C-alpha positions as CSV (number, residue, x, y, z in Angstrom):
1,Y,9.4,-19.4,-6.1
2,G,7.3,-21.8,-8.1
3,T,6.6,-25.0,-6.3
4,S,3.4,-26.9,-5.4
5,R,5.0,-28.0,-2.1
6,L,6.9,-25.6,0.2
7,R,9.1,-28.4,1.5
8,D,10.6,-28.6,-2.1
9,L,12.4,-25.2,-1.6
10,P,16.1,-25.7,-2.3
11,A,18.6,-25.1,0.5
12,P,19.4,-22.7,1.9
13,L,15.7,-21.7,1.7
14,S,13.0,-23.2,3.9
15,E,9.3,-22.9,4.5
16,Q,10.1,-20.5,7.4
17,D,11.6,-18.1,4.9
18,I,8.3,-17.3,3.1
19,G,7.7,-13.6,3.4
20,K,11.3,-12.8,4.2
21,T,13.4,-10.4,2.2
22,F,16.7,-11.6,0.8
23,Q,19.4,-9.9,-1.3
24,L,20.2,-10.9,-4.9
25,K,23.5,-9.6,-6.4
26,I,23.5,-9.1,-10.2
27,I,26.5,-10.9,-11.5
28,G,25.9,-11.3,-15.2
29,Y,24.1,-10.0,-18.3
30,A,23.0,-11.3,-21.6
31,R,20.9,-10.1,-24.6
32,A,19.8,-11.9,-27.8
33,E,19.3,-9.3,-30.4
34,N,16.2,-7.4,-29.4
35,K,14.3,-10.5,-28.4
36,V,15.2,-11.3,-24.8
37,E,17.3,-9.8,-22.1
38,A,18.3,-11.2,-18.7
39,V,20.5,-10.6,-15.7
40,V,22.1,-13.4,-13.7
41,V,21.7,-13.2,-10.0
42,A,23.4,-14.7,-7.0
43,L,21.8,-15.2,-3.5
44,V,23.7,-13.1,-0.9
45,L,24.1,-15.4,2.2
46,P,24.1,-13.9,5.7
47,D,27.9,-14.1,5.8
48,G,28.2,-12.2,2.6
49,T,29.1,-15.2,0.4
50,L,27.4,-15.3,-3.0
51,L,25.5,-18.5,-3.8
52,E,25.5,-18.7,-7.6
53,R,23.7,-22.0,-8.2
54,G,21.2,-24.3,-6.6
55,F,18.7,-21.9,-5.1
56,S,16.5,-21.7,-8.2
57,E,14.8,-24.2,-10.4
58,N,16.8,-22.5,-13.3
59,V,20.3,-23.9,-13.9
60,I,21.5,-20.3,-14.0
61,P,19.5,-18.2,-11.6
62,H,18.3,-15.1,-13.3
63,I,15.7,-12.4,-13.8
64,T,14.3,-12.0,-17.3
65,V,14.4,-8.3,-17.8
66,A,12.6,-8.0,-21.1
67,T,11.3,-9.8,-24.2
68,D,10.1,-8.4,-27.6
69,G,6.6,-9.6,-26.8
70,V,6.9,-12.6,-29.1
71,E,9.8,-14.4,-27.6
72,E,8.9,-16.5,-24.5
73,P,10.6,-15.4,-21.2
74,A,11.8,-19.0,-20.8
75,R,14.1,-18.4,-23.7
76,A,16.4,-16.6,-21.3
77,N,17.4,-20.0,-20.0
78,D,18.9,-21.0,-23.4
79,L,20.4,-17.6,-23.8
80,L,22.3,-17.7,-20.5
81,Q,23.4,-21.3,-20.9
82,A,25.1,-20.2,-24.2
83,G,27.1,-17.7,-22.2
84,F,26.8,-14.3,-20.5
85,A,29.0,-11.4,-19.6
86,R,30.0,-11.3,-15.9
87,I,29.4,-8.0,-14.3
88,D,29.6,-6.4,-10.8
89,G,26.1,-5.2,-10.7
90,P,23.9,-3.8,-7.9
91,T,22.3,-5.7,-5.1
92,L,18.5,-6.1,-5.2
93,D,16.1,-6.8,-2.3
94,A,13.8,-9.7,-3.2
95,K,10.9,-11.1,-1.1
96,L,10.4,-14.8,-1.1
97,E,6.8,-15.4,-1.9
98,H,5.0,-18.7,-2.5
99,T,3.3,-18.9,-5.8
100,Y,2.9,-21.7,-8.3
101,A,4.2,-19.9,-11.3
102,S,6.7,-22.4,-12.7
103,S,8.0,-23.0,-16.2
104,K,8.2,-26.8,-15.4
105,S,5.5,-29.3,-16.0
106,V,3.9,-30.8,-12.9
107,A,3.0,-34.4,-12.8
108,T,-0.3,-35.1,-11.2
109,S,-1.3,-38.3,-9.5
């Protein structure tokens, strides 16, 4: 998760969750020609409920699977906002790591 301050993690995540493994369910898929490909993911909550929004800085939480090497991975955001196919995909294990690798600009003061 890309943030300069751990307290900025969106609910239901918290600083205490760094290093923990969570499950992400693939719920959608989109591809733009041969330029960019992405899967939409939902966070699987402890009770099994799927949280589809709000746990990522992306409006539509996703994993960029591939690009053509020219197209920027951030292009997946536009692709998914234009629409995607809903699918019942597999569940992935994902470890929450703190890194500052964000596509958003950071204001410095």
